[in-house]
VOROFI-261076 format. One record per residue (C-alpha): residue in one letter; residue number from 1; x, y, z. Coordinates in nm, 4 decimals, m for minus. Layout:
BEGIN
(A; NUM; (X; Y; Z))
...
This chain:
BEGIN
(M; 1; (10.6211; 9.2458; 3.6574))
(G; 2; (10.9401; 9.1223; 3.8497))
(F; 3; (10.9018; 8.8895; 4.0766))
(I; 4; (11.0884; 9.0957; 4.3717))
(T; 5; (10.8064; 9.3932; 4.2916))
(T; 6; (10.5632; 9.1197; 4.3658))
(I; 7; (10.6915; 9.0818; 4.6885))
(K; 8; (10.7681; 9.3958; 4.8073))
(E; 9; (10.3919; 9.5431; 4.6781))
(D; 10; (10.2740; 9.1917; 4.8610))
(I; 11; (10.4145; 9.2611; 5.2274))
(A; 12; (10.3328; 9.6241; 5.1522))
(A; 13; (9.9550; 9.4622; 5.1248))
(V; 14; (9.9986; 9.2455; 5.4366))
(R; 15; (10.0856; 9.6324; 5.6470))
(A; 16; (9.8207; 9.7762; 5.5105))
(N; 17; (9.5526; 9.4616; 5.6127))
(D; 18; (9.6972; 9.3446; 5.8999))
(P; 19; (9.6656; 9.5762; 6.2044))
(A; 20; (9.9115; 9.2515; 6.3688))
(A; 21; (10.1559; 9.2651; 6.0731))
(Q; 22; (10.5419; 9.3752; 6.1995))
(N; 23; (10.8892; 9.4617; 6.0129))
(G; 24; (10.8581; 9.3288; 5.6509))
(L; 25; (11.1053; 9.0567; 5.7417))
(V; 26; (10.8828; 8.8684; 6.0056))
(I; 27; (10.5841; 8.9188; 5.7600))
(F; 28; (10.8078; 8.7404; 5.4585))
(L; 29; (10.9510; 8.4529; 5.6891))
(S; 30; (10.5622; 8.4273; 5.8762))
(Y; 31; (10.3229; 8.4120; 5.6744))
(P; 32; (10.1764; 8.1234; 5.4755))
(G; 33; (9.9580; 8.2791; 5.2811))
(L; 34; (10.2035; 8.4768; 5.0829))
(H; 35; (10.4199; 8.1712; 5.0552))
(A; 36; (10.1411; 8.0440; 4.8795))
(K; 37; (10.0374; 8.2637; 4.6546))
(W; 38; (10.4283; 8.3378; 4.5553))
(A; 39; (10.4900; 7.9200; 4.5438))
(H; 40; (10.1151; 7.9746; 4.2649))
(T; 41; (10.3735; 8.1736; 4.0298))
(P; 42; (10.5605; 7.9105; 3.8902))
(E; 43; (10.3049; 7.6179; 3.9394))
(H; 44; (10.0932; 7.8274; 3.6973))
(W; 45; (10.3803; 7.8475; 3.4443))
(L; 46; (10.4018; 7.5423; 3.4446))
(W; 47; (10.0745; 7.4891; 3.4249))
(N; 48; (10.0318; 7.6942; 3.1251))
(H; 49; (10.3696; 7.4881; 2.9711))
(R; 50; (10.2162; 7.1920; 2.9601))
(M; 51; (10.3758; 7.0247; 3.2587))
(R; 52; (10.0558; 7.0021; 3.4255))
(G; 53; (10.1952; 6.7038; 3.6682))
(L; 54; (10.4280; 6.8964; 3.7920))
(A; 55; (10.2386; 7.1549; 3.8434))
(R; 56; (10.0075; 6.9746; 4.0557))
(V; 57; (10.2633; 6.7970; 4.2135))
(M; 58; (10.3760; 7.0942; 4.3488))
(S; 59; (10.0884; 7.2667; 4.4365))
(Q; 60; (10.0066; 6.9816; 4.6529))
(V; 61; (10.3595; 7.0587; 4.8795))
(T; 62; (10.2481; 7.4037; 4.8702))
(R; 63; (9.9893; 7.2555; 5.0341))
(F; 64; (10.1526; 7.0639; 5.2743))
(F; 65; (10.3535; 7.3335; 5.4185))
(T; 66; (10.1222; 7.6373; 5.4189))
(G; 67; (9.7266; 7.5103; 5.4324))
(V; 68; (9.6400; 7.6495; 5.1338))
(E; 69; (9.5350; 7.5021; 4.8131))
(I; 70; (9.5615; 7.6895; 4.5114))
(H; 71; (9.5115; 7.5136; 4.1390))
(P; 72; (9.7352; 7.5608; 3.9476))
(A; 73; (9.5368; 7.7005; 3.6518))
(A; 74; (9.3526; 7.9655; 3.8906))
(Q; 75; (9.4020; 8.2828; 3.7829))
(I; 76; (9.5027; 8.5277; 4.0808))
(G; 77; (9.5542; 8.8917; 4.0613))
(R; 78; (9.8305; 9.1418; 4.2360))
(R; 79; (9.8736; 9.2350; 4.6161))
(L; 80; (9.5832; 8.9304; 4.7369))
(F; 81; (9.6063; 8.8562; 5.0716))
(I; 82; (9.5392; 8.5534; 5.2449))
(D; 83; (9.5230; 8.5882; 5.6080))
(H; 84; (9.5978; 8.3085; 5.8715))
(A; 85; (9.5775; 8.0790; 5.5397))
(M; 86; (9.4607; 7.7645; 5.7192))
(G; 87; (9.2082; 7.5218; 5.4688))
(V; 88; (9.1531; 7.8300; 5.2316))
(V; 89; (9.1072; 7.6439; 4.8652))
(I; 90; (9.0875; 7.8103; 4.5164))
(G; 91; (8.9712; 7.5585; 4.2430))
(E; 92; (9.0957; 7.5289; 3.9237))
(T; 93; (8.8802; 7.7812; 3.7119))
(T; 94; (8.8920; 8.0612; 3.9363))
(V; 95; (8.9446; 8.4034; 3.8630))
(I; 96; (9.0513; 8.6581; 4.1456))
(G; 97; (9.1444; 9.0207; 4.0620))
(D; 98; (9.3786; 9.2685; 4.2639))
(D; 99; (9.3692; 9.3514; 4.6467))
(C; 100; (9.1409; 9.0594; 4.7342))
(T; 101; (9.1462; 8.9635; 5.0858))
(L; 102; (9.0550; 8.5910; 5.1962))
(Y; 103; (9.0377; 8.4593; 5.5590))
(Q; 104; (9.0748; 8.1031; 5.6731))
(G; 105; (8.8804; 7.8839; 5.5624))
(V; 106; (8.7243; 8.0189; 5.2551))
(T; 107; (8.6211; 7.7659; 4.9420))
(L; 108; (8.5975; 7.9476; 4.6103))
(G; 109; (8.5023; 7.5880; 4.4441))
(G; 110; (8.2232; 7.4693; 4.2639))
(T; 111; (7.8780; 7.2154; 4.2780))
(G; 112; (7.9540; 6.9418; 4.1029))
(N; 113; (8.0873; 6.7723; 3.8075))
(E; 114; (8.0491; 7.0346; 3.5701))
(T; 115; (8.2846; 7.0758; 3.3020))
(G; 116; (8.4109; 7.4085; 3.1463))
(K; 117; (8.4529; 7.7485; 3.3930))
(R; 118; (8.2607; 7.6079; 3.7255))
(H; 119; (8.4625; 7.8019; 3.9385))
(P; 120; (8.4053; 8.2370; 4.0582))
(T; 121; (8.5217; 8.5303; 3.9220))
(L; 122; (8.6476; 8.7582; 4.2008))
(G; 123; (8.6628; 9.1011; 4.1222))
(D; 124; (8.9076; 9.3932; 4.2547))
(N; 125; (8.9450; 9.4942; 4.6545))
(V; 126; (8.6361; 9.2034; 4.7136))
(T; 127; (8.6912; 9.0480; 5.0720))
(V; 128; (8.5889; 8.7434; 5.2039))
(G; 129; (8.5050; 8.6356; 5.5387))
(S; 130; (8.5988; 8.3073; 5.7835))
(G; 131; (8.4634; 7.9971; 5.6461))
(A; 132; (8.2933; 8.1694; 5.3801))
(K; 133; (8.2253; 7.9387; 5.0229))
(V; 134; (8.1731; 8.1440; 4.6956))
(L; 135; (8.0387; 7.8143; 4.4851))
(G; 136; (7.9956; 7.8004; 4.1257))
(N; 137; (8.0939; 8.0211; 3.7738))
(I; 138; (7.9428; 8.3136; 3.9668))
(H; 139; (8.1085; 8.6629; 3.9345))
(I; 140; (8.1417; 8.8540; 4.2678))
(G; 141; (8.1663; 9.2655; 4.1680))
(D; 142; (8.4328; 9.5113; 4.3021))
(N; 143; (8.4447; 9.6447; 4.6313))
(V; 144; (8.2049; 9.3527; 4.7537))
(R; 145; (8.2127; 9.2192; 5.1206))
(I; 146; (8.1479; 8.8437; 5.1747))
(G; 147; (8.0354; 8.7884; 5.5295))
(G; 148; (8.2138; 8.4966; 5.7597))
(N; 149; (8.0521; 8.0919; 5.6927))
(S; 150; (7.7980; 8.2784; 5.4103))
(V; 151; (7.7379; 8.0307; 5.1074))
(V; 152; (7.6874; 8.2449; 4.7884))
(V; 153; (7.5990; 8.0726; 4.5139))
(K; 154; (7.4520; 8.3704; 4.2671))
(D; 155; (7.6246; 8.7004; 4.1402))
(V; 156; (7.6689; 8.9815; 4.3990))
(P; 157; (7.6736; 9.3243; 4.2120))
(P; 158; (7.9611; 9.5637; 4.3076))
(D; 159; (8.0022; 9.7313; 4.6036))
(S; 160; (7.7734; 9.5250; 4.7956))
(T; 161; (7.7658; 9.3363; 5.1301))
(V; 162; (7.6251; 8.9600; 5.1311))
(V; 163; (7.5443; 8.7678; 5.4703))
(G; 164; (7.3207; 8.4210; 5.5189))
(V; 165; (7.2738; 8.0451; 5.3176))
(P; 166; (7.2680; 8.1034; 5.0930))
(G; 167; (7.3914; 8.4166; 5.0278))
(R; 168; (7.1785; 8.7097; 5.0570))
(V; 169; (7.2735; 9.1152; 4.9408))
(V; 170; (7.2199; 9.2918; 5.2890))
(R; 171; (7.3975; 9.6523; 5.1747))
(R; 172; (7.4711; 9.7923; 4.8856))
(N; 173; (7.6338; 10.1208; 4.7966))
(G; 174; (7.6540; 10.1858; 5.2060))
(C; 175; (7.2483; 10.1304; 5.1765))
(R; 176; (7.0540; 9.8837; 5.4138))
(V; 177; (6.8642; 9.6483; 5.0947))
(M; 178; (6.5731; 9.4667; 5.2275))
(N; 179; (6.4952; 9.2943; 4.8739))
(A; 180; (6.7585; 9.2087; 4.6191))
(T; 181; (6.6957; 9.1675; 4.2434))
(F; 182; (6.9449; 8.9455; 3.9906))
(D; 183; (6.9409; 8.9185; 3.6713))
(A; 184; (6.8491; 8.5397; 3.6046))
(K; 185; (6.9710; 8.5152; 3.2640))
(R; 186; (7.3342; 8.5278; 3.4401))
(H; 187; (7.2779; 8.2858; 3.7079))
(R; 188; (7.4351; 7.9282; 3.6781))
(E; 189; (7.3572; 7.7902; 3.9701))
(N; 190; (6.9725; 7.7756; 4.1220))
(M; 191; (6.9811; 7.6430; 4.4679))
(P; 192; (6.6979; 7.6895; 4.7089))
(D; 193; (6.6781; 7.9716; 4.9562))
(P; 194; (6.4338; 7.7949; 5.1951))
(V; 195; (6.4934; 8.0933; 5.4390))
(Q; 196; (6.3714; 8.3291; 5.2143))
(E; 197; (6.0616; 8.0811; 5.0826))
(A; 198; (5.9419; 8.0704; 5.4665))
(S; 199; (5.9719; 8.4169; 5.4666))
(M; 200; (5.8099; 8.5305; 5.1459))
(A; 201; (5.5102; 8.2340; 5.2959))
(N; 202; (5.4590; 8.4380; 5.6069))
(R; 203; (5.4457; 8.7936; 5.4033))
(E; 204; (5.1914; 8.6657; 5.2316))
(C; 205; (4.9997; 8.5784; 5.5327))
(I; 206; (5.0012; 8.8471; 5.7438))
(A; 207; (4.9005; 9.0208; 5.4124))
(E; 208; (4.6135; 8.8407; 5.3556))
(N; 209; (4.5178; 8.8666; 5.7210))
(A; 210; (4.5418; 9.2027; 5.6615))
(R; 211; (4.2896; 9.2280; 5.3785))
(R; 212; (4.0028; 8.9598; 5.5801))
(I; 213; (4.0675; 9.2383; 5.8707))
(R; 214; (3.9662; 9.5641; 5.6372))
(T; 215; (3.6930; 9.3338; 5.5049))
(L; 216; (3.5318; 9.2116; 5.8507))
(E; 217; (3.6076; 9.6131; 6.0021))
(Q; 218; (3.4194; 9.6939; 5.7095))
(Q; 219; (3.1234; 9.4326; 5.7459))
(V; 220; (3.1062; 9.5211; 6.1210))
(A; 221; (3.0836; 9.8938; 6.0338))
(E; 222; (2.7843; 9.8065; 5.8064))
(L; 223; (2.6094; 9.5740; 6.0699))
(T; 224; (2.6802; 9.8785; 6.3283))
(E; 225; (2.5516; 10.1247; 6.1321))
(L; 226; (2.2466; 9.8921; 5.9911))
(V; 227; (2.1858; 9.8333; 6.3696))
(H; 228; (2.1416; 10.2217; 6.4716))
(V; 229; (1.9255; 10.2848; 6.1627))
(L; 230; (1.6921; 9.9952; 6.2944))
(T; 231; (1.7460; 10.1260; 6.6262))
(S; 232; (1.5970; 10.5086; 6.5573))
(D; 233; (1.3247; 10.3064; 6.3665))
(S; 234; (1.1083; 10.1479; 6.6534))
(K; 235; (1.1957; 10.4394; 6.8277))
(G; 236; (0.9966; 10.6577; 6.5943))
């Protein structure tokens, strides 16, 4: 695809996603997220052609002018929209699908000093809210929405909404989700969720108390019946 066609697509994507967008010229001149994405194209080419030092230097120049840091090795799909742009970080082994939207302060990063694939893969039509962190070699399915300031460290199935720290699926296919299940074999990160652990402990305590109450009610009923029998015998 030609670079001019890419620019036209990206400008159209801004118009579709940003209600504050004006005409094409203003979008072309004033959206640093687009400038960062367009600058990534030659940087990625240089990286793939073994001119990696130059690619890294150029990416840092782009970061200085736009506030967006995209590693030259990252793979970015079509019509990526980085709204407001400032503070966005996209790591080296990140893969982003088509028609994705990232808001300010988003990090697509790693969790430590791992080697190999260590950054997330985003499917198509993924929206990541302001300040959200998507960390590690995880897969975010198509049509996923990640709430602002969430921290996602596990795979997310398609057509889901994720919120919280750590991120939890709260809606899937338009329906409320109370307990999300995950494929443990695909998990690359194992970070504790203290909120979920506390909630599970509370539920277990509530269930145990309910069992004890039922037992006590049964014992009271038996004692009441026994008293009734003894009272009847004494009167007789």
